[in-house]
C-alpha positions in Angstrom: 67.6 85.0 104.1 66.4 81.6 105.0 65.8 82.1 108.7 63.7 85.3 108.3 62.2 84.2 104.9 63.1 87.6 103.3 63.9 88.5 99.8 66.3 91.5 99.3 67.1 93.5 96.2 70.4 95.2 95.5 71.1 98.5 93.9 72.7 98.8 90.5 76.2 98.1 91.9 75.0 95.0 93.7 75.0 96.5 97.2 72.3 95.5 99.7 71.7 96.0 103.4 70.1 93.6 105.9 68.1 94.9 108.8 68.2 92.2 111.5 65.5 92.3 114.2 66.7 92.8 117.8 64.9 89.6 118.9 66.9 87.4 116.4 68.1 84.6 118.5 70.2 82.4 116.2 74.0 82.5 116.1 74.1 83.0 112.3 72.1 83.8 109.2 72.1 81.7 106.1 72.1 83.7 102.9 71.3 82.5 99.4 72.6 85.0 96.9 71.4 84.7 93.4 71.6 86.9 90.3 70.5 86.7 86.7 73.2 84.8 84.6 75.2 84.0 87.8 75.6 80.8 89.8 73.9 81.1 93.2 76.0 80.9 96.4 75.0 80.0 99.9 76.9 81.5 102.9 76.5 82.0 106.6 77.1 85.3 108.5 77.7 84.8 112.2 76.4 87.1 115.0 79.9 88.6 115.6 79.9 89.8 111.9 76.4 91.3 111.8 77.7 94.9 111.9 80.5 94.4 109.4 80.6 94.8 105.6 81.0 91.6 103.6 81.7 91.2 99.8 80.5 88.3 97.8 81.4 87.5 94.2 79.1 85.6 92.0 80.5 83.4 89.2 78.9 84.1 85.8 77.1 81.2 84.2 77.9 80.3 80.6 76.2 82.6 78.2 74.0 81.3 75.4 75.9 81.5 72.2 74.9 80.9 68.6 75.1 82.1 65.1 72.6 84.5 63.6 72.0 84.1 59.9 70.6 86.9 57.9 70.0 87.3 54.2 70.6 90.6 52.4 69.2 91.0 49.0 70.5 94.0 47.1 67.8 95.5 44.9 68.8 96.6 41.4 67.6 99.9 40.1 65.1 98.2 37.7 63.5 96.2 40.5 62.2 99.4 42.1 59.9 100.0 39.1 58.0 96.7 39.4 
């Protein structure tokens, strides 16, 4: 949260809760929501919505792709005696 300079962590399902101080005087909160391998989003929550539940969906970033090359050498029975 930018105004309160807090970092929040979510549970395994992505749920989190924000405790807003009673002396918070602004009309809204700015949230920057980030996750590993997801594009961050910035949103505002207005004072009227402070006691409600909101859902945010993060867009996945492109995963790294590539080709893994391995080499398999089959040993012949006579190579075990060397």
